[in-house]
N, C-alpha and C positions, 0 to 999 in steps of 0.2 A: 554304792560307789562304782563309778564306771571302770570297767576292766581295760587295762592298757592293751595295745595291739601286740601280736606275737613278736613283731620285730622290735618293738620298744622293750619288751620283756627280755629278749635275747641281748639287746644292747646293755640293759641294766646288769645282767649277770656278768658280762664282759667288764663293765666298769668296776664292779666289786672285786673281780679277780685282779684287776690292776692295782687296787689300793690295799688288798689283803694278800691273797695268793690263790693260784688255781686249786691247791689242795683244800683250802677252806670251802670253796664253792662245790668241789667234788664231794666233800663230806655232807654238805647240806643236801645235795641231790640224792645221795645214798639214803639219808635219813627220811627224805620226803617221798621216796619211791613207794613205800607201802601206804602212803597217805594221799596218793594222787587221786583227784576227783572228790576228795572229802570236802564237805560243806562246812566251813568254819565261819562263825559270826562273832564279831567283837561288838560290845555295847558299852558306851559311856555316855556322859552328859554334855559334852561340848566338842565341836569340830575344830575350834580355834582357842588358843590360850592354854598354857599349862603343858607339862611334860607328857601326859597320857596321849593327848591329841597329836603332839609332835611325833611320838614314837609310831602311832598307828598310821600316820600319813605315809610312812615308808614301809612299815611292817606288812601292810595288806598287799601292795604290789609285789613285794619280795616273795610272799607266799604264793601269789598267783604265778610268778615266774617259775616256781618249782612245781606247778601243776595242781595246786590246791585251790579249790573254789572258795576263796576268802572274801568276806564282805564286812562292812562296818556300818552300824546304825547308831543314832543317838536318841536318847529319851529327852523329852521336853517337859517343862513344868512351869508353874506360875511363880511369882515372887516368894510366896510362902514356902513353896517346895525348896527353893534354893536357900532360903533362910534356915530351914530345917537342916538341909544337908551340910551347910557351912557349920552349923552347930555340931553335927556329927564329926566333921573334920577336926574342929577344935577340940572336941571331947576325946577323940581317939588319940590326939597328941597330948593329952593330959590335962586340959583345962576343964574345970568344973562347969558344967553346962546344964541348965534346966530347960528342957524342950517340952513345950506344952502338949497336951493331948490333942488339941486342935491341929497343931503343926504335924504331929505324928499321923493323925487321920488323913490329912491332906497328902502327906508323903505316901501313904499306902494307896490312897485313891489314885494318885498320879501314876504310880507304878501299875496299878490295875488297868488304867486307861491305855498306857503305853503297851502293856502286854496284849491288849486286844488289837492294837494297830499292828503289832509285829508278830502276831500269833503264829501265822503259817511259817515264817522264816525261823522263829525260835523252835517251833515244834519239829521241823524237818532237819535242822542243822545236826551235823555229826559232832561238832564241838561248839560250845558257846562260852566265850570268855566275857565275864561281867566285871567291869572295872570300877572298883571303889564302892562306897555305900550307896551312891545315888540310885543305881538300878538293882541293888541287891535283892529286893523282894520279887523280881520278875519270875524267878523259878516257881514261886508258890502259885502263880496264876496261869501256868502252862500245864495243861493236862496231857497225858500220854506222850510225853517227850521222847524223842528218839535217841538223842545223843548224850554226850558227857558235858556236864556244866562245871566250869571252873571259875571260882571267885578270885580276882586278882586285886590285892590290896597294895596300893602304892604309897600308903601313909605310914609314918612312924607310929606303930601301935604298941611300942614296948611297954608303956605304962598308961593305958587308956583309963579314962574316967569310967569306973566299973558299971555305973548305972546305965550309961548309954551303950557300952559294949555288950552288956547283958541283953539289951533290947535287940541290937543288930545281930548278935550271935544266933538268935532264933531264926533269922532269915538266912544266915550263912551255913548253918549246920547241915541242911539237906544237900548241899553241893557235893559233887563227886570228888573234888579236890580244891585246894586253895593255894595261892602263890603269894609269898612275901619277899621283900627285897633283902632282908637280913635275917639270920637265925633268931636274933633277939626280938624281932618283931612278931614272930609266930605266936599263936595262942593255942590253947588246948581245944581241939576240934575233933569230931569223930570220923575224919576222913584224911586221906593222904595230904601232906603239905609239902610244897616245893619251895626252895630258896632260889630265886632268879633275880639277879641285879638288872636294872634297866640299862640302857645303852644310848649312844648317839649314832647318827648316820653320817659317815664321813663324806658322803656325796651330796648332802642337802645344801641348800643355799646358806644355811647357818654355819656350815662346817667346811665347805669346799675351799680350795685355794682361791685367793682374790688377787687381781693385779694391784701393784703398789699404788697406782694413782687412786684407786677406789678406797684403799685404806687411808691414804692421806686426805681424801676428800672429807672425812668425818670431822677433821679439825675445823675447816671452814664452815661446814654444815651446822655444827653445834657450837660454834664460837669457842673452840678449845685452843689453848696455847701450845703450839708444837714444840716449844722450848721447855715446857714443864713436864716432869714425870706424870704419868696418868695411871690412876687406879680406878677400877670399874667393877661395879656389882650389877649383874643383870638378873632380875627376878620380878615376879609379881609384887605389887605393893601389899604386903601381908605382914602381920605382926611377927609371925614365926620366922620371917626372913630378916628381921631386926634391922630395917633401914635406918632407924634412929640411932642404933648402936654403931652403924657404919659411919654416919655423920659425926658422931662423937669421936670415933677413932681417927677420922680425917682431921678434925680440929686439933686433936692432941699431936698427931704426927706433923701437921703443917706448922706447928709452932717452932720446930727445929729444922724441918726439911721442906723447902718449897715444893708443892705438888698440887695436882688438881684431881677432883673426884667426879665420876659420872655414876649416877644411879639411873639405870635404864630399865624400864618395865612397861608392861601393858596390862590390860584387864582380861578377865575370863568371864564368859556369860554365866557361869555357875558360881561366881564369887561376888556376893552383894556387898562385901566390906571394903573392896578395893579403893573406892573413891574416898572414903573417910580416911584410910591410911595414907593415901597420896596427899591429902590436904595437911595431915600432920607432918609429913615429910617436908612439904613445901614451907610450912611454918618454921620447922626446926632449921632449915637451911637458909632462911631469909637473912640476907645481909652478910652471910659468910662468903668470902671470896673463893672463886674457883670451885664452887659446888654446882653441878649441872644436873638437874632433875628432869628426866625425859620420860614422856608418856608416848610410847611408840605403838603404831598399829600392829595388828596381829600378823600381818604379812611382811614386817620389817626385818626379815631374817638376814638378808645380806648386810643391812645396816648394823645389826647386832654382831655379825661376823666381823665386819670392819672395825667396830669399836673394840672388840676383844683383841683383834690383831694389833690395833694401834696402842693398846695398853701395855704398861710395864708389868703390872701385877693384877690378877683377878681376885676379887673378894667374893665370898659367899658366907657371910657371918650369921648363918641361921642359928636359931636356938632349938629348933626341931626341924628335921629334914628326912623325908622318906628316902630320897636318894640325892637329888640336886643335879639335874642334867647340866646346868651351867658350869659345874665344877669340871666335868669331863670335857665340855666344850672349850673352856679356857686352857686346860691341860693339852688338849689336842693341838692347839695353836702354839704350843711351846711356851706357855706362860706358867710360872709358879702360882699356886692358889693359896691364899690365906682364908681358911674356912673355919666355921664353927665346929667345935669338938662335940659332934652329935651325929646320931643316925647314920645315914648313907654317906655323909661326907667323910666319915672315918674310913670307909671302904675305899675311897678314891685318893684322899690326901694322906700319903705316908709321911708322918711328921719328920721334918728335917731332910726329907728325901725328894718328894714331889711338891712340897709346900709346907705350910705350917698350920697346926690346929690351935685355935685360941678359944678362950671362954669369955673374954672381956674386951671392951673397947681399948683399954690400956694395952692388952696383949696384942691386939691387931695393929695398934699404932707402933708398938715396939718392933714387931716383925716387918712392918712396912718400911720403917727407917733402916732396919738391918739390911734388907735386900737392896734398897735403893742406893745404899752406900757400899755395897759389895756386888758390883755388876757381874763379876765372874761367877759368883755363886748363884746369882739370879739366872744367868744363862744356863749354867749346868743343871740347875733344878728344873728349869723349863724343858730342857732336852729329855731329862729322865721322866718328866710328867707326860710328855707326848708318847714316849715309848711305852709307858705303863698303860695308857689308854689304848694304844694299838693292840696290846696283848690281852686286854681284859674287858674293855667297855665299848667295843664297836657292835653294831647291830647284827653282824654275822654271828657273833658268839651268842647273842640274845636269842636269835632265831634258832640256832642249833639246840639250845636248851628247851625252847618251846616245842620243837619237833620231837625231841626225846621224850618230853612229858606226854605228848599226844600219843606217840607209839606205845609208851608204857601204859597209859590208861586203856588203850585199845586191847593190849595183850593181857592186862591185869597184873603185870609185873611191877607192883608198887609196894612200898613200905611206908607206914605212917611215921612221921617225925613227932616224937613226944617231947615237946618243949613248952616252956611257959607254964602258966597256972590259970585255972578257970576263974 
């Protein structure tokens, strides 16, 4: 990843000071001081699509701005590799999955080949962050490693399908530490575990302030009715995001309250199921008035920003969710969020305060109608939501916790968290 110029790095620090405070950036500079010059490498399986890539696009330059030699590489694989890792993802979130020996052998061979390509970088790095199951075996193929290796799990693994977790656990066990988003996601492992929630970048195209004309433009761009209330869910087309449940909630709510729904999502190169789910969504929405199913390109960040700002309510009716960046994104824009009562959404949506937690389409429809008929409560809830994100889910907090983790691993001042069961 190309390193920004010194001037652009200085400008970046100044911009974050403006949106947070000088004290926040000063704290980061103090934490980063003992890590200056450290070589830090992040590895995942895609540069575009999904929350991990979104975080890393800004995480790396921020670390560089603090004097850390940060870099980011991706591993690549064939269709069988992504079929296997999608199976891992589903199994870790509780689905019963049978993954053949052939797929597992391909998974291991793919990691072996990627380890050969990245060997020198991996060997010489002071810290290596491995994101999710896709690159988990890399550590096994690097001899005489220099630095600390951390496995970062972004998935809801509170109740994994045990047969698959038992297999993956063998690859994760040798790591120096692991990171989970919530305490209930952590598993019994023989190394220190950290709880670090993800974050959004307030300066990114997806979250920065937009001119009013750009927000209004989405109504004509996607044939939306400016006179109808708008509810929006932004997410990949994935069963765990429950887009079919969102459509059912809309149909129930719209029987009594005129409104329109946008389902906006894109694909990810490491998700082979997306197209099939999108087709199911299109079939379910066929003939229903005012349902807009959008397939957006990976770089449509300002469009998503404008859609969220144009919306009255943001939905994220997931049935499993590691965190759900779209929740904080919507809250940052002053919108109440109606979210699934699961995983990382519970960390962001404080029920009846920053939004509502629901478990059924009927519940989502009820809360949608409630807010649309009580505009004062909708506005107050949105203001509280924005403040809650500012205090808890911006990238500066996220980076502070990563820096603290790195300093702790360097000094050896860590304690193991004993939670979960084997």
